[in-house]
TIMARNU-410074 format. One record per residue (C-alpha): residue number from 1; residue in three letters; x, y, z. Coordinates in Angstrom, 2 decimals, padded with zeros to 5 digits. Layout:
<rs>
   n res      xx      yy      zz
 NUM Ala       X       Y       Z
...
</rs>
This chain:
<rs>
   n res      xx      yy      zz
   1 Met  073.47  002.96  048.85
   2 Phe  070.21  001.41  049.50
   3 Ala  069.83  000.39  045.83
   4 Leu  072.54 -002.19  045.87
   5 Leu  070.16 -004.84  044.85
   6 Gly  068.80 -004.94  041.45
   7 Arg  071.01 -002.09  039.89
   8 Ser  073.10 -002.69  036.89
   9 Ala  075.87 -000.45  035.72
  10 Asp  077.03  000.12  032.27
  11 Pro  080.79  001.45  032.97
  12 Asn  083.66  001.78  030.69
  13 Ala  085.81 -001.21  030.74
  14 Val  088.99  000.30  030.01
  15 Val  088.39  003.14  032.67
  16 Ile  087.37  000.47  035.20
  17 Ser  090.41 -001.50  034.54
  18 Ala  092.42  001.53  034.96
  19 Leu  090.89  002.48  038.29
  20 Ala  091.33 -001.08  039.48
  21 Thr  095.00 -001.36  038.51
  22 Ser  095.81  002.19  040.05
  23 Phe  094.23  001.45  043.17
  24 Arg  096.10 -001.92  043.81
  25 Ala  099.46  000.21  042.87
  26 Gly  098.68  002.53  045.73
  27 Glu  098.46  005.39  043.38
  28 Trp  095.23  006.81  044.75
  29 Ser  095.84  010.08  046.88
  30 Leu  094.71  009.64  050.42
  31 Val  093.32  006.43  049.54
  32 Met  090.33  007.99  048.25
  33 Val  090.95  010.10  045.07
  34 Pro  091.74  008.24  041.88
  35 Pro  094.80  009.45  039.57
  36 Tyr  094.14  012.62  037.68
  37 Pro  091.76  013.29  035.62
  38 Ile  089.80  010.23  036.53
  39 Gly  086.82  010.60  038.85
  40 Tyr  084.31  008.27  040.61
  41 Val  082.19  009.16  037.38
  42 Gln  083.49  009.91  033.95
  43 Val  082.56  013.28  032.42
  44 Ala  083.54  013.22  028.83
  45 Asp  086.45  015.58  028.14
  46 His  086.38  017.04  031.67
  47 Leu  089.76  018.02  033.05
  48 Pro  089.17  019.58  036.33
  49 Trp  092.62  021.35  036.77
  50 Glu  093.21  022.26  032.97
  51 Pro  094.99  025.73  032.93
  52 Ser  092.01  027.44  031.41
  53 Ser  089.55  026.56  034.16
  54 Leu  091.94  027.45  036.84
  55 Leu  092.67  030.82  035.26
  56 Ser  089.06  031.26  034.91
  57 Val  088.67  030.74  038.47
  58 Ala  091.61  033.07  039.22
  59 Val  090.29  035.82  037.04
  60 Gly  086.73  035.63  038.51
  61 Leu  088.31  035.84  041.99
  62 Leu  090.03  039.05  041.23
  63 Ile  086.94  040.51  039.69
  64 Leu  084.69  039.55  042.65
  65 Ile  087.19  041.23  044.91
  66 Gly  087.12  044.35  043.03
  67 Val  083.39  044.00  043.00
  68 Arg  083.32  043.92  046.85
  69 Ala  085.72  046.80  047.13
  70 Thr  083.70  048.93  044.61
  71 Met  080.37  048.07  046.55
  72 Arg  081.92  048.95  049.87
  73 Leu  082.47  052.33  048.34
  74 Leu  079.26  052.95  046.61
  75 Ala  076.43  050.88  048.54
  76 Pro  076.70  052.91  051.81
  77 Arg  076.38  056.16  049.92
  78 Ala  073.21  054.75  048.00
  79 Gly  072.01  053.25  051.31
  80 Lys  072.04  056.57  053.14
  81 Ala  070.38  058.38  050.31
  82 Leu  067.74  056.02  050.31
  83 Gly  067.23  055.70  054.01
  84 Glu  067.10  059.74  054.07
  85 Arg  064.67  059.67  051.25
  86 Leu  062.44  056.91  053.30
  87 His  062.65  058.55  056.69
  88 Gly  064.31  061.96  056.64
  89 Lys  067.69  063.45  057.59
  90 Ser  066.97  062.56  061.13
  91 Trp  067.24  058.70  060.20
  92 Leu  071.14  059.32  059.72
  93 Thr  071.58  061.32  062.60
  94 Asn  069.32  059.78  065.16
  95 Gly  067.59  056.77  064.10
  96 Asn  068.89  053.25  062.58
  97 Gly  071.05  054.81  059.83
  98 Ser  073.31  056.38  062.79
  99 Thr  074.12  053.08  064.20
 100 Leu  073.87  050.95  060.86
 101 Asp  077.35  048.80  060.07
 102 Trp  077.44  050.10  056.75
 103 Arg  080.40  047.74  055.96
 104 Arg  078.12  044.84  056.32
 105 Phe  075.33  046.37  054.59
 106 Ala  077.88  046.98  051.51
 107 Asp  078.65  043.00  051.76
 108 Val  074.90  042.24  051.56
 109 Cys  074.73  044.10  048.69
 110 His  077.58  042.37  047.11
 111 Phe  075.94  038.97  047.83
 112 Thr  072.67  040.40  046.63
 113 Leu  074.28  041.47  043.18
 114 Ser  076.00  038.05  042.92
 115 His  072.98  035.93  043.71
 116 Ile  070.88  037.89  041.29
 117 Ala  073.52  037.54  038.29
 118 Leu  074.05  033.83  038.95
 119 Thr  070.13  032.99  039.23
 120 Cys  069.57  034.96  036.17
 121 Phe  072.35  033.07  034.42
 122 Val  070.72  029.77  035.39
 123 Leu  067.10  031.10  034.31
 124 Ile  068.47  032.22  031.02
 125 Ala  071.08  030.03  030.04
 126 Leu  070.69  026.70  032.09
 127 Leu  066.99  026.29  032.63
 128 Pro  066.60  023.04  030.09
 129 Glu  069.44  021.24  031.90
 130 Val  068.29  022.05  035.33
 131 Ala  064.60  020.86  034.11
 132 Ser  065.93  017.54  032.79
 133 Trp  068.02  017.14  036.32
 134 Val  064.50  017.61  037.94
 135 Gln  062.95  014.95  036.12
 136 Ser  065.57  012.30  036.32
 137 Pro  068.14  013.27  039.10
 138 Glu  069.36  009.58  038.80
 139 Gln  071.49  010.88  035.71
 140 Trp  073.90  012.67  038.18
 141 Trp  075.45  009.44  039.53
 142 Thr  075.54  007.41  036.03
 143 Phe  079.41  006.20  035.57
 144 Thr  079.80  007.47  032.13
 145 Gln  078.23  011.29  031.54
 146 Pro  078.17  013.45  028.53
 147 Pro  080.42  016.61  028.21
 148 Leu  079.72  019.56  030.20
 149 Ser  077.95  022.16  028.03
 150 Asn  079.89  025.44  027.66
 151 Thr  077.16  027.34  029.82
 152 Leu  077.42  024.75  032.61
 153 Lys  081.06  024.70  032.78
 154 Thr  081.32  028.80  032.83
 155 Tyr  078.34  028.65  035.70
 156 Tyr  080.34  026.09  037.78
 157 Leu  083.58  028.00  037.42
 158 Leu  081.73  031.20  038.34
 159 Gln  080.50  029.60  041.35
 160 Leu  083.90  028.32  042.53
 161 Ser  085.16  031.90  042.33
 162 Ala  082.20  033.31  044.10
 163 Asn  082.42  031.02  046.71
 164 Leu  086.24  031.22  047.10
 165 Glu  085.73  034.86  047.21
 166 Ser  083.12  034.74  050.08
 167 Ala  085.49  032.24  052.05
 168 Leu  088.44  034.38  051.83
 169 Ala  086.51  037.49  052.59
 170 Met  084.99  035.77  055.81
 171 Leu  088.31  034.52  056.62
 172 Val  089.69  038.08  056.62
 173 Ser  087.21  039.46  058.56
 174 Val  087.72  036.93  061.22
 175 Val  091.48  037.39  061.32
 176 Arg  090.88  041.30  061.57
 177 Gly  088.52  040.54  064.33
 178 Arg  085.17  041.80  062.92
 179 Gly  083.29  039.02  063.84
 180 Phe  083.18  035.00  064.35
 181 Asp  080.03  033.47  062.77
 182 Leu  080.74  029.59  063.38
 183 Pro  077.66  028.07  061.52
 184 Met  078.31  030.52  058.59
 185 Met  082.03  029.52  058.42
 186 Ile  080.99  025.89  058.35
 187 His  078.53  026.48  055.70
 188 His  080.91  028.21  053.50
 189 Ala  083.52  025.40  054.31
 190 Ala  081.04  022.77  053.31
 191 Thr  079.87  024.18  050.09
 192 Leu  083.35  025.16  048.97
 193 Phe  084.25  021.42  049.75
 194 Val  081.35  019.91  047.69
 195 Leu  082.08  022.13  044.95
 196 Thr  085.60  021.35  044.66
 197 Val  085.29  017.58  045.40
 198 Ala  082.39  017.30  042.84
 199 Trp  084.61  019.24  039.91
 200 Arg  087.48  016.83  040.73
 201 Leu  085.49  013.52  041.10
 202 Gly  083.03  014.01  038.24
 203 Phe  079.91  015.12  040.20
 204 Val  079.70  018.08  038.47
 205 Arg  076.12  018.27  038.01
 206 Val  075.50  017.76  041.70
 207 Gly  077.57  020.27  042.60
 208 Ala  076.08  022.80  040.23
 209 Ala  072.34  021.69  041.65
 210 Val  073.55  022.36  045.25
 211 Val  074.53  026.05  044.60
 212 Leu  071.79  026.89  042.41
 213 Leu  069.33  025.82  045.09
 214 His  070.95  027.87  047.71
 215 Asp  071.60  031.08  045.36
 216 Ala  067.73  030.78  044.63
 217 Thr  066.91  030.77  048.43
 218 Asp  069.54  033.31  049.48
 219 Leu  068.19  036.18  047.27
 220 Pro  065.12  036.65  049.46
 221 Ile  067.16  036.54  052.60
 222 Asp  069.59  039.30  051.21
 223 Cys  066.59  041.43  050.24
 224 Leu  065.22  040.87  053.77
 225 Arg  068.24  042.09  055.47
 226 Leu  068.67  045.08  053.50
 227 Ser  064.97  046.25  053.94
 228 Gln  065.44  045.47  057.38
 229 Ala  068.44  047.87  057.77
 230 Leu  066.64  050.58  055.82
 231 Glu  063.43  049.83  057.95
 232 Ser  061.25  049.61  054.83
 233 Phe  058.38  047.52  056.28
 234 Pro  056.77  046.66  052.93
 235 Leu  059.76  045.34  051.80
 236 Val  060.63  043.37  055.11
 237 Ala  057.09  041.75  054.70
 238 Ala  057.52  040.79  050.96
 239 Ser  060.95  039.48  051.66
 240 Ala  059.90  037.47  054.48
 241 Thr  057.19  035.89  052.60
 242 Ser  059.53  035.15  049.78
 243 Ala  061.97  033.59  052.05
 244 Leu  059.59  031.52  053.86
 245 Ile  058.21  030.36  050.79
 246 Ser  061.62  029.65  048.93
 247 Trp  063.30  027.99  051.90
 248 Ala  060.34  025.73  052.62
 249 Ser  060.11  024.47  048.81
 250 Leu  063.60  024.96  047.95
 251 Arg  065.93  024.00  050.89
 252 Gly  063.19  022.29  052.84
 253 Tyr  061.96  019.98  050.19
 254 Ala  063.90  020.07  046.90
 255 Phe  067.41  019.92  048.51
 256 Pro  066.66  016.78  050.45
 257 Arg  064.23  015.23  048.14
 258 Leu  066.44  015.84  044.81
 259 Ile  069.91  015.89  046.11
 260 Ile  070.20  013.84  049.29
 261 Trp  067.52  011.22  048.83
 262 Ser  069.25  010.84  045.30
 263 Ala  072.45  010.29  046.62
 264 Leu  071.05  007.49  048.74
 265 Val  069.12  005.44  046.38
 266 Asp  070.52  006.18  042.91
 267 Thr  074.20  005.48  043.70
 268 Gly  073.95  001.77  043.69
 269 Asn  075.95  001.49  040.54
 270 Met  079.03  003.28  042.36
 271 Trp  079.10  000.33  044.56
 272 Ile  079.45 -002.15  041.69
 273 Val  081.64 -000.15  039.41
 274 His  084.36  000.08  042.22
 275 Asp  083.89 -003.05  043.72
 276 Tyr  087.84 -003.67  043.39
 277 Ala  088.07 -001.58  046.38
 278 Pro  087.58 -002.84  049.84
 279 Phe  083.82 -001.70  051.34
 280 His  085.30  000.32  054.05
 281 Ile  087.06  002.37  051.45
 282 Ile  084.30  003.21  049.44
 283 Ala  082.13  003.46  052.31
 284 Thr  084.35  006.23  053.59
 285 Gly  084.37  008.28  050.50
 286 Tyr  080.60  007.71  050.00
 287 Cys  080.04  009.09  053.83
 288 Leu  082.53  011.96  053.09
 289 Phe  080.63  013.42  050.19
 290 Ile  077.13  012.66  051.65
 291 Ala  078.01  014.22  055.18
 292 Pro  078.72  017.91  053.80
 293 Leu  075.40  017.81  051.87
 294 Val  073.51  016.75  055.16
 295 Ile  075.55  019.38  056.89
 296 Leu  074.52  022.02  054.63
 297 Trp  070.77  020.90  054.74
 298 Leu  071.02  020.82  058.57
 299 Leu  072.48  024.40  058.68
 300 Ser  069.65  025.48  056.37
 301 Met  067.06  024.15  058.86
 302 His  068.84  025.74  061.77
 303 Trp  068.75  029.13  060.32
</rs>
């Protein structure tokens, strides 16, 4: 936004013309969303709602629901066995094990497994792409972008499934009266909103960067919660140290520096490309995308 002067765009003239024509014809949904599959930026060969992608998300959602159900069966047994081994049988009858919310413990185990799997996927299959983003985050905002790699597309669809499953699980918990955590609900809603909007409007690499940073910092928090539940103080100390370092470096610095700051200073071409629309329309769409990013960061700082 602050880079309006001195920025030049190299858009596809045909797509720009189609965007302008459709906007003037009133074909944009909610005055903000261009006709499918065109986005604010154009990722080659990207069809957000193609049947195969929707099927992948649905299958992933069903698998994760099954994993959560399985974890609720197995994790309490494993946790009780480990707690007994650490503290003796009295821990289950008179100690913390007798009052522990084992359902919540199982859900934390589910999140831990999910965060481990997704973070390992990034480290094994996506690290070169992630490194290129860190070196030049401005590439997230160029109007014409290369096709998504198969690994990046797979990762993104997995993240959509995982975040949708988490949101649904939280909604079910609220409906059943098991608890109402407003900041966490806002966090999940904002994350799912950013992921979905980024997928639809072409900012796929931005959405992927958001969730990979969150997963990397959530993992030490998961371990901290599990070690606190099991009252394993060496693990509590190690997890707390890892959590402080990861949150300070990744959420405290990397998230605002690489994502929010880049969205502010590297998006001047968006205003040039979409100059066919009134300023207040583009400004509103811009704010609707930036605001959830800022909310996510503020919630992270609150926690």
